[in-house]
C-alpha positions in Angstrom: -0.1 0.2 -0.1 2.9 2.6 0.9 4.7 1.9 -2.7 1.2 2.4 -4.5 0.4 5.7 -2.6 4.1 6.7 -3.5 3.6 6.3 -7.0 0.3 7.6 -6.9 1.3 10.8 -5.2 4.4 11.2 -7.7 1.7 10.9 -10.8 -0.5 13.2 -9.2 2.5 15.9 -8.6 3.2 15.3 -12.5 -0.4 15.7 -13.5 -0.8 19.1 -11.3 2.4 20.3 -12.8 1.2 19.7 -16.4 -2.5 20.8 -16.1 -3.2 24.4 -16.5 -6.8 23.6 -15.0 -5.6 22.4 -11.6 -4.6 26.0 -10.9 -6.0 25.7 -7.0 -3.7 22.9 -6.0 -1.4 24.6 -3.9 1.8 22.3 -4.5 1.0 19.8 -1.5 1.7 17.0 -3.6 5.1 18.5 -4.9 6.2 19.2 -1.3 5.4 15.7 -0.1 6.0 13.5 -2.7 9.6 12.1 -1.2 8.3 12.1 2.0 5.4 9.4 2.0 5.3 7.4 5.1 2.8 5.1 7.1 1.3 8.0 9.0 0.6 10.2 6.0 -3.3 9.7 4.3 -3.8 11.3 0.6 -7.2 12.3 0.1 -8.9 13.8 -3.1 -11.0 16.9 -3.6 -12.3 18.8 -6.8 -9.7 21.2 -8.5 -10.6 24.5 -9.5 -13.3 25.0 -6.4 -12.9 27.5 -3.8 -15.5 25.4 -1.8 -13.0 22.5 -1.8 -10.2 24.9 -1.1 -11.9 25.5 2.2 -12.9 21.8 2.9 -9.4 21.0 2.2 -7.9 23.4 5.3 -10.8 21.8 7.4 -9.8 18.1 6.4 -6.1 18.8 6.9 -6.4 20.6 10.5 -8.7 17.8 11.4 -6.2 15.2 10.8 -3.3 17.2 12.6 -5.6 17.5 15.6 -4.9 13.7 16.1 -1.5 13.5 15.0 -1.7 12.3 11.1 -0.7 14.2 8.3 -3.6 14.5 5.5 -2.3 15.4 1.9 -5.3 16.5 -0.1 -4.7 16.8 -4.0 -7.3 18.9 -5.8 -8.1 16.9 -9.2 -10.6 17.3 -12.0 -13.9 15.6 -11.3 -13.5 12.3 -13.2 -10.0 11.6 -12.1 -11.2 12.6 -8.7 -13.8 10.1 -8.3 -12.1 7.1 -10.3 -8.8 7.2 -8.2 -11.0 7.4 -5.3 -13.3 4.7 -6.3 -10.4 2.5 -7.6 -8.7 2.6 -4.0 -5.8 4.7 -5.4 -6.4 7.0 -2.4 -7.3 7.0 1.0 -10.5 9.0 0.8 -12.4 12.1 -0.3 -12.8 15.3 1.5 -16.1 16.1 0.6 -18.8 14.0 -0.7 -22.8 14.0 -0.3 -24.8 10.8 1.3 -25.4 9.9 -2.1 -21.9 8.5 -2.3 -22.6 6.1 0.5 -24.8 3.8 -2.3 -22.8 5.0 -5.3 -19.0 3.8 -3.5 -19.8 1.2 -1.0 -16.1 0.8 -0.5 -16.1 4.2 1.3 -17.0 4.5 4.8 -18.8 8.2 5.6 -17.5 9.9 8.6 -20.7 10.9 9.6 -20.1 14.5 10.8 -21.8 17.1 8.1 -19.3 19.6 8.6 -20.0 21.7 5.6 -23.0 22.2 3.4 -23.1 22.9 -0.4 -25.7 25.8 -0.9 -26.8 27.0 -3.7 -28.4 30.2 -4.3 -30.2 32.7 -6.7 -28.5 36.2 -6.9 -30.3 39.1 -8.6 -29.7 42.7 -8.8 -31.1 44.5 -5.7 -34.0 46.2 -7.4 -35.5 43.0 -8.8 -35.1 41.1 -5.4 -38.8 41.4 -4.3 -40.0 40.5 -7.6 -37.8 37.4 -8.2 -38.6 36.2 -4.5 -41.9 35.4 -5.6 -41.2 33.9 -9.6 -40.6 30.2 -10.2 -37.3 29.5 -11.8 -39.3 28.7 -15.1 -40.1 32.4 -15.3 -36.7 33.8 -14.8 -33.9 34.3 -17.3 -31.6 32.3 -15.7 -27.5 32.5 -15.7 -25.4 29.3 -15.1 -21.9 28.3 -15.5 -21.4 25.8 -18.5 -20.9 22.3 -17.5 -22.0 21.9 -14.0 -24.1 19.0 -13.4 -26.3 20.5 -10.3 -27.5 23.5 -12.5 -27.8 21.3 -15.6 -30.0 18.8 -13.9 -32.1 21.9 -12.3 -32.6 24.0 -15.8 -33.3 21.1 -17.8 -36.0 22.0 -20.2 -35.2 25.5 -19.6 -33.0 27.6 -21.7 -30.5 29.3 -19.4 -27.6 31.9 -20.4 -24.4 29.9 -19.9 -21.0 31.6 -19.0 -17.8 30.2 -19.3 -16.4 31.8 -15.9 -17.4 33.4 -12.6 -16.7 36.9 -13.5 -18.5 36.5 -16.9 -21.6 35.0 -15.1 -22.0 37.9 -12.8 -21.2 40.4 -15.7 -24.4 38.8 -17.5 -26.6 39.9 -14.2 -25.2 43.5 -13.9 -25.9 43.8 -17.7 -29.3 43.0 -17.3 -28.9 40.0 -19.8 -30.1 37.7 -17.2 -32.7 38.0 -14.0 -30.9 36.0 -11.7 -27.5 33.6 -11.8 -27.4 30.2 -9.6 -24.3 30.2 -7.8 -22.9 28.5 -4.2 -23.0 30.7 -1.4 -19.4 30.5 0.0 -17.9 31.2 -3.4 -20.6 33.7 -4.6 -20.4 35.9 -1.6 -16.4 36.2 -1.9 -16.6 37.3 -5.3 -19.3 39.8 -4.8 -17.4 41.2 -1.9 -14.2 41.1 -3.7 -15.1 42.3 -7.1 -18.9 43.3 -7.6 -19.6 45.4 -4.2 -20.7 48.3 -5.9 -23.2 46.5 -8.5 -25.8 46.2 -6.0 -26.0 42.4 -6.2 -27.9 40.4 -3.6 -28.2 36.9 -2.8 -32.1 35.4 -2.5 -32.6 33.3 0.6 -33.2 30.5 1.3 -30.8 28.3 -0.4 -32.7 26.7 -3.8 -30.8 23.5 -2.8 -28.8 22.6 0.2 -26.8 19.6 0.6 -24.5 18.2 3.6 -21.0 17.1 2.6 -19.2 14.6 4.6 -15.4 13.2 4.6 -15.0 9.5 3.2 -12.5 7.1 4.0 -11.5 3.8 2.4 -12.7 0.9 4.4 -9.1 -0.1 5.2 -9.0 3.1 7.4 -12.2 2.4 9.5 -10.2 2.5 12.6 -9.8 6.2 12.1 -13.4 7.0 11.9 -14.0 7.4 15.7 -11.1 9.9 16.1 -11.6 12.0 12.9 -15.3 12.0 13.8 -14.5 13.5 17.0 -12.1 15.8 15.7 -14.2 17.2 13.1 -17.1 17.7 15.6 -14.8 19.5 18.2 -14.1 21.9 15.5 -17.6 22.5 14.6 -18.4 22.9 18.4 -15.5 25.3 19.0 -16.2 27.7 16.4 -13.0 26.5 14.5 -14.4 25.6 11.1 -16.2 29.1 11.0 -12.7 30.6 11.8 -10.8 28.6 8.9 -13.9 29.5 6.6 -13.4 33.6 7.3 -9.5 32.8 6.6 -9.9 31.1 3.7 -12.6 33.8 2.1 -10.3 36.6 3.0 -7.1 34.8 1.0 -9.4 34.0 -1.9 -10.6 37.5 -1.9 -7.4 38.9 -2.7 -7.4 37.1 -6.1 -7.6 39.4 -9.2 -10.9 39.1 -11.0 -9.6 37.1 -13.9 -8.7 34.2 -11.8 -12.1 33.7 -10.6 -13.2 32.2 -14.0 -11.1 29.4 -13.1 -13.7 28.1 -10.4 -16.3 25.9 -10.7 -18.0 26.8 -7.4 
């Protein structure tokens, strides 16, 4: 297993360096490729996702609290899921409950430490009217290629954007009535680069899904410890602190770099 993990991490390092898409991977694989040991665990997450950058920070600290080192590599969606499902990695940092049935070889750590909240964002002057309209009555803007928004808008004709900043520009230019995006990344983008455009987030969320950390069954012995660690971080407010820290860090990105984000 140790040799497999070593080979996998070296491969992931190479792929990260070769791929222009994995822009949010922070070089962790490079940093640890020559230092794999039995105390280290390698987990997957989704590349080009601010939400996954947040989950990465939380999971790495949760394991540090129990004396283990977690190395999270952020990968494109298909590669992420196939490597985790094939047992090439030790688990994944955030999957929904549906993963329990899809990937029976994984064990869910039953602490919903974050939620993926999808909201409508509208121009402030349209907020009251939009709140009372069904999605079918709205001119919607969505990011191209996202499974969730594809399913949600099936049968509709949303305007598709190639990046986050383009998506919100559609809204400010009145080409759409509302855009669909996640609260964590959406709020960060608005605060940083669209604060003077009077854009409002509609509540409640149109969809909320708790996310969980998953482990390979070979690591079942770690479930009680990591469960306690994550729950302790929730109870103490530490996860909220990490969320604020990650958001502040992401807020310093230039506007163009937001186009790399999936959610």
